[in-house]
Each structure stands twice: as C-alpha cells, then as structure tokens.
Z-matrix of the N, CA and C atoms (Angstrom, degrees):
N
C 1 1.443
C 2 1.524 1 107.84
N 3 1.311 2 117.10 1 138.41
C 4 1.458 3 120.08 2 175.14
C 5 1.524 4 109.23 3 -142.03
N 6 1.302 5 115.06 4 158.71
C 7 1.449 6 123.20 5 179.27
C 8 1.512 7 106.40 6 -127.15
N 9 1.328 8 116.87 7 110.18
C 10 1.459 9 121.93 8 -176.79
C 11 1.523 10 111.32 9 53.13
N 12 1.339 11 116.00 10 38.14
C 13 1.456 12 120.94 11 179.40
C 14 1.516 13 114.49 12 81.79
N 15 1.339 14 118.32 13 3.35
C 16 1.455 15 122.36 14 -179.57
C 17 1.520 16 109.89 15 -108.20
N 18 1.311 17 117.54 16 137.47
C 19 1.454 18 121.29 17 178.86
C 20 1.521 19 109.55 18 -88.54
N 21 1.318 20 117.71 19 123.16
C 22 1.460 21 119.55 20 178.09
C 23 1.525 22 110.85 21 -73.34
N 24 1.307 23 116.23 22 142.70
C 25 1.461 24 123.46 23 175.86
C 26 1.520 25 107.44 24 -104.14
N 27 1.319 26 116.74 25 138.34
C 28 1.462 27 119.94 26 177.11
C 29 1.515 28 108.48 27 -128.92
N 30 1.333 29 116.44 28 131.49
C 31 1.460 30 122.47 29 173.92
C 32 1.514 31 106.74 30 -112.54
N 33 1.325 32 115.84 31 115.89
C 34 1.470 33 121.06 32 -178.81
C 35 1.525 34 108.27 33 -101.79
N 36 1.342 35 116.12 34 122.28
C 37 1.453 36 121.08 35 179.92
C 38 1.524 37 112.38 36 -92.72
N 39 1.311 38 116.81 37 -37.54
C 40 1.467 39 119.72 38 -176.15
C 41 1.521 40 109.72 39 -151.51
N 42 1.318 41 116.02 40 109.22
C 43 1.455 42 121.03 41 -179.82
C 44 1.513 43 113.58 42 -86.63
N 45 1.339 44 117.30 43 -3.14
C 46 1.466 45 119.41 44 -176.97
C 47 1.530 46 112.64 45 -88.73
N 48 1.326 47 116.89 46 -16.81
C 49 1.474 48 119.65 47 -178.97
C 50 1.512 49 110.40 48 -87.79
N 51 1.320 50 116.42 49 150.66
C 52 1.454 51 123.15 50 -176.60
C 53 1.531 52 110.90 51 -81.16
N 54 1.330 53 115.70 52 128.18
C 55 1.460 54 122.64 53 178.81
C 56 1.522 55 110.50 54 -66.68
N 57 1.354 56 116.48 55 136.69
C 58 1.459 57 121.16 56 176.93
C 59 1.523 58 111.98 57 -117.96
N 60 1.342 59 117.70 58 -46.68
C 61 1.462 60 119.02 59 -177.77
C 62 1.521 61 110.89 60 -160.72
N 63 1.331 62 114.56 61 163.44
C 64 1.455 63 122.42 62 174.30
C 65 1.518 64 108.14 63 -111.60
N 66 1.322 65 116.28 64 133.18
C 67 1.456 66 121.95 65 179.91
C 68 1.527 67 108.66 66 -117.09
N 69 1.340 68 116.58 67 124.19
C 70 1.458 69 120.72 68 176.26
C 71 1.524 70 108.04 69 -80.07
N 72 1.339 71 116.17 70 126.74
C 73 1.456 72 118.92 71 -178.25
C 74 1.523 73 113.06 72 -115.18
N 75 1.320 74 116.94 73 -17.21
C 76 1.456 75 119.45 74 -178.98
C 77 1.521 76 108.84 75 -155.16
N 78 1.318 77 116.16 76 125.05
C 79 1.460 78 120.98 77 176.21
C 80 1.523 79 107.05 78 -146.65
N 81 1.325 80 115.01 79 100.33
C 82 1.453 81 119.67 80 178.57
C 83 1.521 82 108.55 81 -150.25
N 84 1.325 83 117.28 82 -167.47
C 85 1.460 84 119.91 83 -176.15
C 86 1.523 85 112.69 84 -66.20
N 87 1.336 86 117.62 85 -15.05
C 88 1.458 87 120.15 86 178.65
C 89 1.528 88 112.55 87 -91.32
N 90 1.339 89 118.28 88 3.22
C 91 1.455 90 120.98 89 175.92
C 92 1.514 91 113.56 90 128.78
N 93 1.327 92 113.82 91 -178.56
C 94 1.461 93 122.48 92 -179.63
C 95 1.522 94 107.80 93 -120.98
N 96 1.335 95 116.24 94 132.37
C 97 1.462 96 121.27 95 176.10
C 98 1.515 97 108.20 96 -128.53
N 99 1.331 98 115.51 97 128.17
C 100 1.459 99 121.11 98 175.45
C 101 1.522 100 108.71 99 -125.35
N 102 1.326 101 115.78 100 155.23
C 103 1.458 102 122.27 101 -179.62
C 104 1.522 103 108.02 102 -122.69
N 105 1.329 104 116.55 103 128.22
C 106 1.457 105 121.86 104 174.94
C 107 1.521 106 108.85 105 -90.39
N 108 1.340 107 115.49 106 129.89
C 109 1.463 108 121.70 107 -175.73
C 110 1.522 109 111.40 108 -118.26
N 111 1.339 110 115.86 109 152.96
C 112 1.459 111 120.57 110 174.35
C 113 1.522 112 109.44 111 -89.97
N 114 1.315 113 117.12 112 -174.66
C 115 1.465 114 121.84 113 -177.25
C 116 1.529 115 113.55 114 -62.53
N 117 1.359 116 116.48 115 -26.35
C 118 1.462 117 121.02 116 -179.89
C 119 1.527 118 112.74 117 -94.02
N 120 1.341 119 117.44 118 4.22
C 121 1.456 120 120.99 119 -178.49
C 122 1.514 121 113.65 120 86.23
N 123 1.334 122 116.67 121 6.95
C 124 1.463 123 120.99 122 177.73
C 125 1.519 124 110.80 123 -76.10
N 126 1.312 125 116.07 124 147.82
C 127 1.461 126 121.49 125 -177.80
C 128 1.528 127 110.66 126 -79.21
N 129 1.340 128 114.88 127 125.10
C 130 1.457 129 122.00 128 174.97
C 131 1.517 130 109.59 129 -95.11
N 132 1.341 131 116.40 130 -40.64
C 133 1.451 132 120.22 131 -178.76
C 134 1.513 133 112.16 132 -168.42
N 135 1.338 134 114.45 133 168.85
C 136 1.470 135 121.87 134 179.43
C 137 1.520 136 107.96 135 -127.08
N 138 1.334 137 116.44 136 131.67
C 139 1.460 138 121.97 137 174.93
C 140 1.521 139 108.21 138 -110.55
N 141 1.335 140 115.63 139 136.32
C 142 1.461 141 120.95 140 178.34
C 143 1.523 142 108.83 141 -132.51
N 144 1.326 143 116.10 142 134.62
C 145 1.461 144 122.08 143 179.50
C 146 1.526 145 107.91 144 -127.88
N 147 1.331 146 115.46 145 127.03
C 148 1.454 147 120.54 146 173.74
C 149 1.514 148 115.44 147 74.86
N 150 1.332 149 118.28 148 22.89
C 151 1.462 150 119.80 149 -178.08
C 152 1.522 151 113.00 150 -96.72
N 153 1.320 152 117.61 151 -6.65
C 154 1.458 153 120.32 152 -178.75
C 155 1.514 154 111.53 153 74.86
N 156 1.321 155 115.49 154 -161.94
C 157 1.460 156 120.55 155 -179.92
C 158 1.519 157 109.45 156 -75.97
N 159 1.327 158 116.11 157 136.60
C 160 1.458 159 120.28 158 -174.75
C 161 1.528 160 108.98 159 -152.69
N 162 1.329 161 117.05 160 149.38
C 163 1.455 162 120.45 161 174.23
C 164 1.528 163 109.02 162 -81.27
N 165 1.323 164 116.69 163 159.92
C 166 1.465 165 120.04 164 178.04
C 167 1.527 166 110.22 165 -61.36
N 168 1.311 167 117.51 166 -40.63
C 169 1.455 168 120.79 167 179.47
C 170 1.534 169 111.20 168 -60.26
N 171 1.324 170 117.34 169 -43.94
C 172 1.465 171 121.12 170 178.90
C 173 1.523 172 110.95 171 -65.12
N 174 1.337 173 116.98 172 -40.50
C 175 1.461 174 120.47 173 178.13
C 176 1.527 175 110.64 174 -62.15
N 177 1.317 176 117.71 175 -44.23
C 178 1.467 177 121.04 176 177.39
C 179 1.525 178 110.91 177 -60.16
N 180 1.329 179 117.17 178 -42.37
C 181 1.468 180 120.81 179 179.12
C 182 1.524 181 111.12 180 -64.37
N 183 1.341 182 117.36 181 -45.70
C 184 1.464 183 120.18 182 -178.64
C 185 1.516 184 111.98 183 -67.35
N 186 1.344 185 117.02 184 -27.11
C 187 1.462 186 121.52 185 178.60
C 188 1.528 187 111.66 186 -87.01
N 189 1.327 188 116.70 187 -3.79
C 190 1.470 189 122.44 188 -177.71
C 191 1.524 190 110.61 189 58.01
N 192 1.350 191 114.98 190 43.71
C 193 1.465 192 121.21 191 -178.05
C 194 1.525 193 108.96 192 -117.18
N 195 1.316 194 115.11 193 130.38
C 196 1.460 195 121.18 194 170.17
C 197 1.510 196 106.65 195 -108.21
N 198 1.315 197 116.54 196 135.64
C 199 1.467 198 120.14 197 -176.49
C 200 1.528 199 110.44 198 -131.81
N 201 1.335 200 117.52 199 58.12
C 202 1.470 201 119.42 200 -175.91
C 203 1.524 202 113.72 201 -66.85
N 204 1.320 203 118.09 202 -27.12
C 205 1.459 204 121.23 203 -177.20
C 206 1.526 205 113.14 204 -101.37
N 207 1.323 206 116.82 205 7.80
C 208 1.463 207 121.07 206 -178.27
C 209 1.517 208 109.18 207 -96.11
N 210 1.315 209 116.90 208 130.34
C 211 1.462 210 122.38 209 174.46
C 212 1.520 211 107.20 210 -79.66
N 213 1.335 212 116.19 211 96.15
C 214 1.466 213 120.34 212 -174.93
C 215 1.521 214 112.12 213 -66.73
N 216 1.332 215 117.84 214 -15.85
C 217 1.465 216 119.21 215 177.08
C 218 1.526 217 111.03 216 -68.94
N 219 1.337 218 117.24 217 -16.61
C 220 1.466 219 121.43 218 178.49
C 221 1.525 220 112.63 219 -101.38
N 222 1.333 221 116.92 220 -2.94
C 223 1.463 222 119.98 221 177.93
C 224 1.518 223 109.05 222 -65.87
N 225 1.337 224 116.17 223 142.86
C 226 1.463 225 121.92 224 179.37
C 227 1.517 226 108.96 225 -107.20
N 228 1.331 227 116.36 226 134.86
C 229 1.453 228 122.41 227 -178.05
C 230 1.513 229 108.79 228 -121.10
N 231 1.303 230 116.48 229 146.78
C 232 1.456 231 118.96 230 173.94
C 233 1.497 232 111.96 231 164.93
N 234 1.324 233 113.76 232 178.92
C 235 1.451 234 119.12 233 172.19
C 236 1.517 235 106.86 234 -58.30
N 237 1.289 236 118.31 235 149.59
C 238 1.455 237 123.66 236 -170.84
C 239 1.520 238 113.22 237 -46.79
N 240 1.318 239 117.51 238 -53.25
C 241 1.462 240 119.86 239 -175.26
C 242 1.527 241 111.89 240 -66.16
N 243 1.334 242 118.55 241 -28.15
C 244 1.470 243 121.17 242 178.62
C 245 1.527 244 111.06 243 -74.50
N 246 1.313 245 118.18 244 -42.69
C 247 1.458 246 121.56 245 -177.63
C 248 1.519 247 111.80 246 -69.25
N 249 1.323 248 117.30 247 -30.03
C 250 1.462 249 120.40 248 -178.67
C 251 1.514 250 112.79 249 -82.86
N 252 1.313 251 118.00 250 -12.41
C 253 1.473 252 121.50 251 -177.96
C 254 1.519 253 111.34 252 -70.39
C-alpha cells in the first residue's frame, strides 16, 4: 500500500482493544501522523505517512503520545498492511 508513492508506517501497541476513532495530530510538509484510539481514549496505534526514517521516541513525540504503561518490546512496526495483520 502506498500514498502518493509513500509507504505508511504503522506502530501497533495493543491489538486487543476495540478501535473507536482516528485522530489527526500532525499534517504538514514533514508528513502526516494519526493516532488510533480505543473507546476510553487509549492509544492503540500510530500511523505515519511521509515522515522518513524516525526513531520510536521521535514518533511518539511528534504524535504527542506518552506511553508509560505500554510494553514497547511488544509493539509491532511495519508497513500499514503488515502491522494491522
């Protein structure tokens, strides 16, 4: 899957929670970042398009997401369709 020739990256934190909505947090010339939330407003995952290479810490900062209770060793990273599988 690509968007204007760019491959979206998806970081999934918890696949067991039910998806409620997507919130756009950043859309500018450096890319688009959206956050998927559950019914309680908890972060399920972060999608980034067109941001280039980035560390997980930088992605969390740009998405305005704090994940103190998330075991990041279990987070799944990949192209959008791979991470959602």
